[in-house]
C-alpha atoms as an extended CHARMM CRD file, in Angstrom:
* protein
*
       131  EXT
         1         1  MET       CA             16.6540000000      -24.8870000000      -80.5060000000  PROA      1               0.0000000000
         2         2  TYR       CA             14.6640000000      -23.5880000000      -83.4050000000  PROA      2               0.0000000000
         3         3  VAL       CA             11.5910000000      -21.4690000000      -83.9610000000  PROA      3               0.0000000000
         4         4  ARG       CA              9.6480000000      -24.6360000000      -84.8420000000  PROA      4               0.0000000000
         5         5  ASP       CA             10.4200000000      -25.9680000000      -81.3450000000  PROA      5               0.0000000000
         6         6  GLY       CA              8.9530000000      -22.9930000000      -79.5050000000  PROA      6               0.0000000000
         7         7  MET       CA              6.2630000000      -21.5700000000      -81.7500000000  PROA      7               0.0000000000
         8         8  SER       CA              2.5830000000      -22.1070000000      -81.2570000000  PROA      8               0.0000000000
         9         9  PRO       CA              1.1330000000      -23.7930000000      -84.3330000000  PROA      9               0.0000000000
        10        10  THR       CA             -2.3380000000      -22.6030000000      -83.3550000000  PROA      10              0.0000000000
        11        11  VAL       CA             -2.7430000000      -19.0420000000      -84.5650000000  PROA      11              0.0000000000
        12        12  LEU       CA             -5.6280000000      -16.7440000000      -83.6940000000  PROA      12              0.0000000000
        13        13  THR       CA             -6.7350000000      -14.9320000000      -86.8340000000  PROA      13              0.0000000000
        14        14  VAL       CA             -9.0620000000      -11.9680000000      -87.1300000000  PROA      14              0.0000000000
        15        15  GLY       CA            -10.2340000000       -9.8570000000      -90.0210000000  PROA      15              0.0000000000
        16        16  PRO       CA             -9.5860000000       -6.1590000000      -90.5560000000  PROA      16              0.0000000000
        17        17  GLY       CA            -13.2960000000       -5.4360000000      -90.0510000000  PROA      17              0.0000000000
        18        18  HSD       CA            -13.4220000000       -6.8060000000      -86.5080000000  PROA      18              0.0000000000
        19        19  THR       CA            -13.7350000000       -4.2020000000      -83.7870000000  PROA      19              0.0000000000
        20        20  LEU       CA            -10.9370000000       -3.9070000000      -81.2600000000  PROA      20              0.0000000000
        21        21  ARG       CA            -13.3390000000       -5.2170000000      -78.6140000000  PROA      21              0.0000000000
        22        22  ASP       CA            -14.0170000000       -8.3450000000      -80.6860000000  PROA      22              0.0000000000
        23        23  ALA       CA            -10.3040000000       -8.9150000000      -81.2140000000  PROA      23              0.0000000000
        24        24  ALA       CA             -9.4940000000       -8.2750000000      -77.5400000000  PROA      24              0.0000000000
        25        25  ARG       CA            -12.2190000000      -10.6990000000      -76.4420000000  PROA      25              0.0000000000
        26        26  LEU       CA            -10.8570000000      -13.4260000000      -78.7160000000  PROA      26              0.0000000000
        27        27  MET       CA             -7.2850000000      -12.7890000000      -77.5580000000  PROA      27              0.0000000000
        28        28  SER       CA             -8.4010000000      -12.9110000000      -73.9270000000  PROA      28              0.0000000000
        29        29  GLU       CA            -10.3890000000      -16.1310000000      -74.4000000000  PROA      29              0.0000000000
        30        30  ARG       CA             -7.3830000000      -17.8290000000      -75.9780000000  PROA      30              0.0000000000
        31        31  HSD       CA             -4.8440000000      -16.2910000000      -73.5730000000  PROA      31              0.0000000000
        32        32  VAL       CA             -2.7100000000      -14.8650000000      -76.3920000000  PROA      32              0.0000000000
        33        33  GLY       CA             -1.1440000000      -11.4510000000      -76.8010000000  PROA      33              0.0000000000
        34        34  ALA       CA             -1.4830000000      -11.1670000000      -80.5760000000  PROA      34              0.0000000000
        35        35  ALA       CA             -3.7350000000      -12.0510000000      -83.4830000000  PROA      35              0.0000000000
        36        36  VAL       CA             -2.7460000000      -12.4780000000      -87.0970000000  PROA      36              0.0000000000
        37        37  VAL       CA             -4.8690000000      -10.2570000000      -89.3220000000  PROA      37              0.0000000000
        38        38  ILE       CA             -5.8720000000      -11.7870000000      -92.6270000000  PROA      38              0.0000000000
        39        39  ASP       CA             -6.7480000000       -9.1590000000      -95.2070000000  PROA      39              0.0000000000
        40        40  SER       CA             -6.9690000000      -10.3910000000      -98.7890000000  PROA      40              0.0000000000
        41        41  ASP       CA             -6.6150000000       -6.8120000000     -100.0300000000  PROA      41              0.0000000000
        42        42  ALA       CA             -3.3620000000       -6.1780000000      -98.1270000000  PROA      42              0.0000000000
        43        43  GLY       CA             -1.1380000000       -8.7140000000      -99.8730000000  PROA      43              0.0000000000
        44        44  GLY       CA             -0.0940000000      -10.5020000000      -96.7030000000  PROA      44              0.0000000000
        45        45  PRO       CA             -0.9120000000      -10.9500000000      -93.0540000000  PROA      45              0.0000000000
        46        46  GLY       CA             -0.6160000000       -8.2200000000      -90.4610000000  PROA      46              0.0000000000
        47        47  ILE       CA             -0.5830000000       -8.4470000000      -86.6900000000  PROA      47              0.0000000000
        48        48  LEU       CA             -2.6390000000       -6.8850000000      -83.9130000000  PROA      48              0.0000000000
        49        49  THR       CA             -1.1250000000       -7.0060000000      -80.4460000000  PROA      49              0.0000000000
        50        50  GLU       CA             -2.3770000000       -6.2830000000      -76.9700000000  PROA      50              0.0000000000
        51        51  ARG       CA             -0.2000000000       -3.1660000000      -77.0830000000  PROA      51              0.0000000000
        52        52  ASP       CA             -2.1290000000       -1.9140000000      -80.1490000000  PROA      52              0.0000000000
        53        53  VAL       CA             -5.4290000000       -2.3300000000      -78.2930000000  PROA      53              0.0000000000
        54        54  LEU       CA             -4.0520000000       -0.6480000000      -75.1700000000  PROA      54              0.0000000000
        55        55  THR       CA             -2.6940000000        2.2930000000      -77.1670000000  PROA      55              0.0000000000
        56        56  SER       CA             -6.0820000000        2.8820000000      -78.7780000000  PROA      56              0.0000000000
        57        57  ILE       CA             -8.0100000000        2.7200000000      -75.5070000000  PROA      57              0.0000000000
        58        58  GLY       CA             -5.3930000000        4.8890000000      -73.7960000000  PROA      58              0.0000000000
        59        59  ALA       CA             -5.9540000000        7.5010000000      -76.4970000000  PROA      59              0.0000000000
        60        60  GLY       CA             -9.6580000000        7.6020000000      -75.5810000000  PROA      60              0.0000000000
        61        61  GLU       CA            -10.8610000000        5.6610000000      -78.6130000000  PROA      61              0.0000000000
        62        62  SER       CA            -13.8140000000        3.3090000000      -78.2890000000  PROA      62              0.0000000000
        63        63  PRO       CA            -13.0090000000       -0.3860000000      -78.7310000000  PROA      63              0.0000000000
        64        64  ASP       CA            -16.5850000000       -0.8520000000      -79.9310000000  PROA      64              0.0000000000
        65        65  VAL       CA            -16.0440000000        1.5490000000      -82.8370000000  PROA      65              0.0000000000
        66        66  GLU       CA            -12.3610000000        1.2260000000      -83.7180000000  PROA      66              0.0000000000
        67        67  LEU       CA            -11.5350000000       -1.4080000000      -86.3250000000  PROA      67              0.0000000000
        68        68  VAL       CA             -8.5860000000       -3.7660000000      -86.3860000000  PROA      68              0.0000000000
        69        69  ALA       CA             -7.6500000000       -2.4150000000      -89.8340000000  PROA      69              0.0000000000
        70        70  ASP       CA             -6.8360000000        0.9760000000      -88.3160000000  PROA      70              0.0000000000
        71        71  HSD       CA             -4.5520000000       -0.3640000000      -85.5680000000  PROA      71              0.0000000000
        72        72  LEU       CA             -2.6920000000       -3.3800000000      -86.8920000000  PROA      72              0.0000000000
        73        73  THR       CA              0.9450000000       -3.5470000000      -87.9390000000  PROA      73              0.0000000000
        74        74  ARG       CA              1.2720000000       -4.2470000000      -91.6390000000  PROA      74              0.0000000000
        75        75  ASP       CA              5.0660000000       -3.9910000000      -91.8360000000  PROA      75              0.0000000000
        76        76  VAL       CA              5.5800000000       -7.3950000000      -90.2290000000  PROA      76              0.0000000000
        77        77  VAL       CA              8.8380000000       -9.2770000000      -89.7310000000  PROA      77              0.0000000000
        78        78  PHE       CA              8.3480000000      -12.9530000000      -90.4730000000  PROA      78              0.0000000000
        79        79  ALA       CA             10.3400000000      -15.8710000000      -89.0960000000  PROA      79              0.0000000000
        80        80  GLU       CA             10.9570000000      -19.2510000000      -90.6320000000  PROA      80              0.0000000000
        81        81  PRO       CA             10.6110000000      -22.4730000000      -88.6370000000  PROA      81              0.0000000000
        82        82  GLY       CA             14.2930000000      -23.2360000000      -89.2260000000  PROA      82              0.0000000000
        83        83  TRP       CA             15.5670000000      -20.0280000000      -87.6450000000  PROA      83              0.0000000000
        84        84  SER       CA             17.3630000000      -20.4990000000      -84.3620000000  PROA      84              0.0000000000
        85        85  LEU       CA             15.6510000000      -19.0510000000      -81.3040000000  PROA      85              0.0000000000
        86        86  GLU       CA             18.6660000000      -16.7270000000      -81.0440000000  PROA      86              0.0000000000
        87        87  GLU       CA             17.9190000000      -15.3430000000      -84.5390000000  PROA      87              0.0000000000
        88        88  ALA       CA             14.2700000000      -14.8570000000      -83.6280000000  PROA      88              0.0000000000
        89        89  ALA       CA             15.1080000000      -13.1510000000      -80.3290000000  PROA      89              0.0000000000
        90        90  ALA       CA             17.5790000000      -10.8390000000      -82.0980000000  PROA      90              0.0000000000
        91        91  ALA       CA             14.9220000000       -9.8970000000      -84.6870000000  PROA      91              0.0000000000
        92        92  MET       CA             12.4760000000       -9.0850000000      -81.8710000000  PROA      92              0.0000000000
        93        93  VAL       CA             15.0380000000       -6.9130000000      -80.0750000000  PROA      93              0.0000000000
        94        94  ARG       CA             16.0200000000       -5.0880000000      -83.2860000000  PROA      94              0.0000000000
        95        95  GLY       CA             12.3980000000       -4.4330000000      -84.1940000000  PROA      95              0.0000000000
        96        96  GLY       CA             11.1510000000       -3.6610000000      -80.6900000000  PROA      96              0.0000000000
        97        97  PHE       CA              8.3150000000       -6.1660000000      -80.8260000000  PROA      97              0.0000000000
        98        98  ARG       CA              7.3140000000       -9.3170000000      -78.9470000000  PROA      98              0.0000000000
        99        99  HSD       CA              5.7800000000      -11.5520000000      -81.6190000000  PROA      99              0.0000000000
       100       100  LEU       CA              6.8760000000      -13.0500000000      -84.9260000000  PROA      100             0.0000000000
       101       101  ILE       CA              4.5570000000      -14.6240000000      -87.4650000000  PROA      101             0.0000000000
       102       102  VAL       CA              6.1290000000      -17.8990000000      -88.6080000000  PROA      102             0.0000000000
       103       103  VAL       CA              5.8220000000      -18.5380000000      -92.3280000000  PROA      103             0.0000000000
       104       104  GLU       CA              6.8780000000      -21.5180000000      -94.3960000000  PROA      104             0.0000000000
       105       105  ARG       CA              6.5390000000      -21.5590000000      -98.1930000000  PROA      105             0.0000000000
       106       106  GLY       CA              4.2890000000      -18.5140000000      -98.0390000000  PROA      106             0.0000000000
       107       107  GLU       CA              1.8750000000      -20.0430000000      -95.5150000000  PROA      107             0.0000000000
       108       108  THR       CA              1.4260000000      -18.9540000000      -91.8990000000  PROA      108             0.0000000000
       109       109  VAL       CA              2.3770000000      -21.9850000000      -89.7900000000  PROA      109             0.0000000000
       110       110  GLY       CA              2.6480000000      -20.4770000000      -86.3240000000  PROA      110             0.0000000000
       111       111  ILE       CA              3.4360000000      -17.5610000000      -84.0800000000  PROA      111             0.0000000000
       112       112  LEU       CA              6.3890000000      -17.1020000000      -81.7360000000  PROA      112             0.0000000000
       113       113  SER       CA              6.2870000000      -14.8110000000      -78.7270000000  PROA      113             0.0000000000
       114       114  VAL       CA              8.9960000000      -13.6490000000      -76.3480000000  PROA      114             0.0000000000
       115       115  ARG       CA              7.2540000000      -15.8110000000      -73.7320000000  PROA      115             0.0000000000
       116       116  ASP       CA              7.7300000000      -18.8490000000      -75.9870000000  PROA      116             0.0000000000
       117       117  VAL       CA             11.4540000000      -18.1160000000      -76.3110000000  PROA      117             0.0000000000
       118       118  VAL       CA             11.8790000000      -17.6740000000      -72.5660000000  PROA      118             0.0000000000
       119       119  ARG       CA              9.9070000000      -20.8600000000      -71.9110000000  PROA      119             0.0000000000
       120       120  CYS       CA             12.2810000000      -22.8000000000      -74.1680000000  PROA      120             0.0000000000
       121       121  TRP       CA             15.3680000000      -21.3020000000      -72.5470000000  PROA      121             0.0000000000
       122       122  THR       CA             14.3910000000      -22.0530000000      -68.9400000000  PROA      122             0.0000000000
       123       123  THR       CA             14.3670000000      -25.3630000000      -67.1280000000  PROA      123             0.0000000000
       124       124  GLU       CA             10.8280000000      -24.7370000000      -65.8850000000  PROA      124             0.0000000000
       125       125  GLY       CA              9.6540000000      -24.4720000000      -69.4640000000  PROA      125             0.0000000000
       126       126  ALA       CA             11.6600000000      -27.3270000000      -70.8820000000  PROA      126             0.0000000000
       127       127  VAL       CA              8.6620000000      -28.6220000000      -72.7800000000  PROA      127             0.0000000000
       128       128  CYS       CA              9.9690000000      -27.4870000000      -76.1490000000  PROA      128             0.0000000000
       129       129  SER       CA             10.9210000000      -30.2730000000      -78.4630000000  PROA      129             0.0000000000
       130       130  VAL       CA             14.4630000000      -30.3910000000      -79.7970000000  PROA      130             0.0000000000
       131       131  SER       CA             14.8240000000      -30.9910000000      -83.5010000000  PROA      131             0.0000000000
C-alpha cells in the first residue's frame, strides 16, 4: 500500500496569525490531530499538532493569546503519494512525529497520520484503496 491509499486528501489549514484556541477548535471540530499552516512569508507549509497546543497550555501559556506562528513546526518532513506506507512509517519513527504532509509537484495534496497507517494495516480498517 502507498501513502496515497491511506492519506486524507482533506487538509485542515490555518494561518500563522490564528490563536492556539482557534486552531484547537478547528482541529476538534474536524476530529484531526494536526493542521497545515500556510504562511506565504515562510517559503513552505508548516504543521501545528495537538501536541504543540498541549505543550503550550502545559507551560501555562494562554491559548487565547498564543499564536500558531510561535508554536508550529517549520522543519517539516514531507511525503509523496507514491511512497510506501512502510517508508512513511519509518520516516515518522525516525523523526519522532505522527503526521506527514503529503506533497505532489510542490502542492499539498493530503496528510497522513499514524492512525491512517494503522487503519490501512488492520483488517478492521481495510477501507484503504489499493493502487
